[in-house]
N, C-alpha and C positions, 0 to 999 in steps of 0.2 A: 557576693561582692568579689570581683576579681581585679587583678592588676590592670588589665586593659580598660575596664570601666573607670578606674581611678585616673589612668592616663588621659582618657577622653575628658573626664571632669576637669582635670588641670588644664588641658588644652583649651577648653571652652572658657575657663576663668581667665587664662592668660591672653587669649585672642579676642575675647569679648563677643564673639558670635559663633554659632554652631557651624556656619559655612566656612569661616577661616580656620576653625579648629579642625574640621574635616580635611581641608586642604593640607594643613600642617601634618596631619596624621596619615595622609594618603588613603583616606576613606571617603565614602560618600556622606553627604550631610544626613540623609535618612539613617544611615548606619550609626553615626555618632548620636543622633537624637534617640534612637532606639536603645542604645547602650546606656544613655543617661536616664531614660525612662525606666529601664530595668533597675538601675541603681536607686532611683527614687522610690520604686516599689519596695525594694529591699530595706531601704532606710525608713520608709513609712512617711515620707513627706517630700515636698518640693525642695530642690536644691537651688533653683534659679527662679527669679521673678522675670518673666519674659514679657517684652513689649515688642513693638514693630521693628525697632532698629538695633537693639542690643539686649544683653542680659545682665542681671545683677544677682549677687548672692542673697539668698534668704538666710535667716539665722541658722537653719540646719546646714546650709551650704558653707557658711562661715566656720561652723564647728567642724565639718568634714575637711575643710581645706588643709589645716595643719596635719591632720592624720594622713591625708592623701599624699602630701609632700613627703612625709617621713617614710611611708610605705614604698613610694616610688624610688626614693633614694636608696632604700635598703635593698 
């Protein structure tokens, strides 16, 4: 887990979509998706419940959220 992955995670949470998060981070959508996928592999579970139009946090995502905010602030 690295800081960039946590920043991508927070951007997706705050923007509500991978596309808008990628735009905000000046990255491509596939790059943000890959970053989140690697983070999920490291965590050992899905962070987002994905549907066609938006994403929502899973329980694992909710748990990571406060940790990610603290790490990015530090």
